[in-house]
C-alpha positions in Angstrom: 24.8 56.4 -96.1 23.6 52.8 -95.9 24.0 49.8 -98.2 22.3 46.6 -97.4 21.3 43.4 -99.1 18.7 40.9 -97.9 18.8 37.2 -98.9 16.6 34.2 -98.8 17.6 30.6 -98.3 16.1 27.4 -99.7 15.8 24.0 -98.0 19.1 22.8 -99.3 20.8 25.9 -97.9 19.4 25.2 -94.5 20.9 21.7 -94.6 24.3 23.4 -94.9 24.1 24.4 -91.3 24.4 28.2 -91.6 22.3 30.6 -93.7 22.7 34.3 -94.2 19.8 36.8 -94.2 21.4 40.2 -94.5 24.7 41.9 -95.2 25.3 45.6 -95.0 27.4 48.7 -94.4 26.6 52.1 -93.0 28.4 55.4 -92.6 26.8 57.7 -90.1 28.3 61.2 -90.0 28.5 63.2 -86.7 25.1 64.5 -85.8 23.3 62.5 -88.5 19.9 60.9 -87.4 20.0 57.3 -86.4 18.8 54.6 -87.2 18.9 55.1 -91.0 15.9 54.3 -93.1 15.6 51.6 -95.8 15.8 48.5 -93.6 13.5 45.5 -94.3 10.6 44.7 -92.0 11.7 43.5 -88.7 15.1 45.1 -88.8 14.4 48.8 -88.2 14.2 49.9 -84.6 14.0 53.0 -82.4 17.0 53.5 -80.1 14.8 53.8 -77.0 12.7 50.8 -77.7 15.3 48.5 -79.1 14.4 45.3 -80.8 14.6 41.5 -80.7 15.7 39.5 -83.7 15.2 35.9 -84.6 18.7 35.5 -85.9 22.3 36.3 -85.0 24.0 39.4 -86.3 27.7 40.2 -86.1 28.6 44.0 -86.3 32.0 45.6 -86.7 32.8 49.2 -85.9 35.4 50.2 -88.4 35.6 53.8 -87.4 34.0 56.0 -84.7 32.3 54.8 -81.5 28.9 54.2 -80.0 26.9 52.5 -77.2 25.5 49.0 -77.1 23.2 47.4 -74.5 21.1 44.2 -74.3 19.2 42.1 -71.8 22.4 40.8 -70.4 24.6 43.8 -71.0 24.3 47.3 -69.4 25.0 50.2 -71.7 28.6 49.8 -72.9 30.8 51.9 -75.1 31.9 50.2 -78.4 34.8 51.8 -80.2 36.8 51.4 -83.4 37.9 47.8 -83.8 35.1 46.3 -81.7 32.8 43.5 -82.9 29.5 42.9 -81.1 27.3 39.9 -81.5 23.5 40.0 -81.4 21.7 36.8 -80.3 18.3 35.5 -81.4 15.6 36.3 -78.9 17.8 38.7 -77.0 16.6 42.3 -76.7 19.2 44.9 -77.6 19.8 48.4 -78.8 22.8 50.3 -80.1 23.7 53.6 -81.7 26.7 55.7 -82.8 28.0 58.5 -80.7 26.4 61.6 -82.2 29.7 63.5 -81.8 31.7 61.0 -83.8 29.3 59.0 -85.9 30.6 55.6 -87.1 31.4 53.4 -90.0 30.1 49.8 -89.4 29.4 46.5 -91.1 26.9 43.9 -90.2 26.0 40.4 -91.3 22.9 38.4 -90.1 22.8 34.6 -90.0 21.2 31.6 -88.3 21.7 27.8 -88.2 22.8 24.9 -86.1 26.5 25.6 -86.7 26.3 28.8 -84.7 23.8 27.3 -82.2 26.3 24.5 -81.4 29.1 27.1 -80.7 26.8 29.0 -78.4 25.7 25.9 -76.6 29.4 24.9 -76.1 30.1 28.3 -74.5 32.4 29.7 -77.1 30.0 32.8 -77.4 27.8 33.9 -74.6 25.0 36.4 -74.3 26.7 37.8 -71.2 29.8 38.7 -73.3 28.6 40.0 -76.7 31.4 42.5 -77.3 34.8 41.5 -78.6 37.7 44.0 -78.5 39.8 42.9 -81.5 41.2 46.2 -82.8 41.3 47.3 -86.4 41.7 44.4 -88.8 42.0 44.8 -92.6 41.2 41.1 -92.9 37.9 41.6 -91.1 37.1 44.6 -93.3 38.0 42.6 -96.4 35.7 39.7 -95.4 32.7 42.0 -94.8 33.2 43.7 -98.2 33.6 40.3 -99.9 30.3 39.2 -98.2 28.5 42.3 -99.4 29.8 41.9 -103.0 28.8 38.2 -103.0 25.4 39.0 -101.7 24.8 41.7 -104.4 25.9 39.3 -107.2 23.8 36.5 -105.7 25.2 33.8 -107.9 24.4 30.1 -107.6 25.3 28.8 -104.1 25.9 32.2 -102.7 24.6 31.0 -99.3 27.4 28.4 -99.0 30.0 31.1 -99.9 28.6 33.5 -97.4 28.5 30.8 -94.7 32.2 30.3 -95.2 32.8 34.0 -94.8 30.8 34.1 -91.6 32.7 31.1 -90.2 35.9 32.8 -91.0 34.8 36.1 -89.3 33.7 34.2 -86.2 37.0 32.3 -86.1 39.1 35.5 -86.5 36.9 37.3 -83.9 37.4 34.5 -81.3 41.1 33.9 -81.9 42.1 37.6 -82.1 40.4 38.5 -78.8 41.7 35.4 -77.0 45.2 36.2 -78.1 44.9 39.8 -77.1 43.7 38.8 -73.6 46.3 36.1 -73.2 49.0 38.3 -74.7 48.6 41.0 -72.0 51.0 39.0 -69.9 54.1 38.7 -72.1 56.0 36.5 -69.6 53.3 33.9 -69.7 53.3 33.9 -73.6 57.0 33.5 -73.7 56.9 30.7 -71.1 54.3 28.7 -73.1 56.2 29.2 -76.4 59.4 27.9 -74.8 57.5 25.0 -73.3 56.0 24.0 -76.7 59.4 24.2 -78.3 61.0 22.1 -75.5 58.3 19.5 -75.9 58.7 19.3 -79.7 62.5 19.0 -79.4 62.3 16.2 -76.8 59.7 13.9 -78.4 62.1 11.0 -78.5 63.5 11.5 -75.0 62.0 10.7 -71.5 61.6 14.3 -70.6 58.5 14.8 -68.5 56.1 17.7 -68.2 57.0 18.1 -64.6 60.7 18.5 -65.5 59.7 21.1 -68.1 57.8 23.1 -65.5 60.8 22.8 -63.2 63.1 24.1 -65.9 60.9 27.1 -66.4 60.8 27.8 -62.7 57.0 27.4 -62.2 54.9 24.9 -60.2 53.4 22.0 -62.3 49.8 23.0 -61.4 50.3 26.6 -62.4 52.2 25.6 -65.6 49.4 23.1 -66.5 46.7 25.8 -66.0 48.5 28.4 -68.1 49.4 26.0 -70.8 45.8 24.9 -71.2 44.6 28.6 -71.3 46.9 29.3 -74.2 46.6 26.1 -76.2 43.3 24.6 -75.2 45.2 21.3 -74.3 46.9 20.1 -71.2 50.7 19.8 -71.7 50.5 16.0 -71.4 47.9 15.8 -74.1 49.9 18.2 -76.3 53.0 16.1 -75.8 51.2 12.8 -76.5 49.5 14.2 -79.7 52.9 15.3 -81.0 54.3 11.9 -80.3 51.5 10.2 -82.2 52.1 12.5 -85.1 55.8 11.6 -85.0 54.7 7.9 -84.9 52.8 8.3 -88.1 55.9 9.7 -89.8 58.0 6.9 -88.5 55.5 4.3 -89.7 55.4 5.8 -93.1 59.1 6.6 -93.7 61.1 4.0 -91.8 61.3 0.2 -91.4 61.1 0.4 -87.6 58.7 -2.0 -86.0 55.7 -0.9 -84.0 57.5 -2.1 -80.9 60.6 -0.1 -81.7 58.6 3.0 -82.4 56.7 2.7 -79.2 59.9 2.5 -77.1 61.6 5.2 -79.2 58.8 7.6 -78.3 58.8 6.5 -74.7 55.3 5.0 -74.5 54.9 2.7 -71.5 54.4 -0.4 -73.7 53.7 -1.3 -77.4 50.1 -2.2 -76.4 49.6 1.2 -74.7 51.0 2.9 -77.8 48.8 0.9 -80.1 45.7 1.7 -78.0 46.4 5.5 -78.0 47.3 5.4 -81.7 44.0 3.8 -82.6 42.0 6.2 -80.4 43.7 9.1 -82.1 43.7 7.9 -85.7 41.0 5.3 -85.9 43.3 2.5 -86.9 46.1 0.4 -85.4 49.8 1.2 -86.1 50.2 -2.2 -87.7 47.4 -1.4 -90.2 49.0 1.9 -91.1 52.4 0.1 -91.5 50.8 -2.5 -93.9 49.2 0.3 -95.9 52.5 2.2 -96.2 
């Protein structure tokens, strides 16, 4: 069984930064021929020959398993709970295991929003498969996308673009957390460190002291912290202090100088400079507005 919907985008849709071309679902029983018929021109392919698309596609195996391969990926097993990403201009082929079949969703899209993420290295042709496990939220999003595509109301492209962005965000975050969570001791350490930093914003506690408290070298602590949060511990601490500064500017009568020293910045000038870089305005400007 296969259900699919193909869409077109107008010039205004393209300016949105992400347009959707196809959404679908297929259920392949064990032993059933594959690929299924009924695909639009340019989408159907023979397993042995594969194909090359001019768009991205994100596929999710809800049940069953199969095999995926591409120019950059040798034949690799995909199983229930796996997402795999097809890249424009990249040869690929895939099929369900004839003994298990599969139930899968797909959505095809293109645009500079996705191009920018690929250029920044968030998604790579060398790593197209994401092991995220079964997710009812992912299934719900695919079903919502298909329903929206079938109804095709005004501004459906913008609605679908939001769903694609949500899917990509979930895919990336789930897999990163699964990978990082394999070492529970590291996760616990970083969680303790983040809490310690939050609790000590108005003290002179240093990142080096936190690493020492946790019994790990500063260099190793810094590396693990950045892997888990995307920020160095010093940047994380400073950003929280600047958030706290905004609260103090808005809710107290403390002077800019008093706030700078209360949050242990080296000087009021240094505090003001960092605050402006982060917020786009001086602390004194925010104080006057408050």
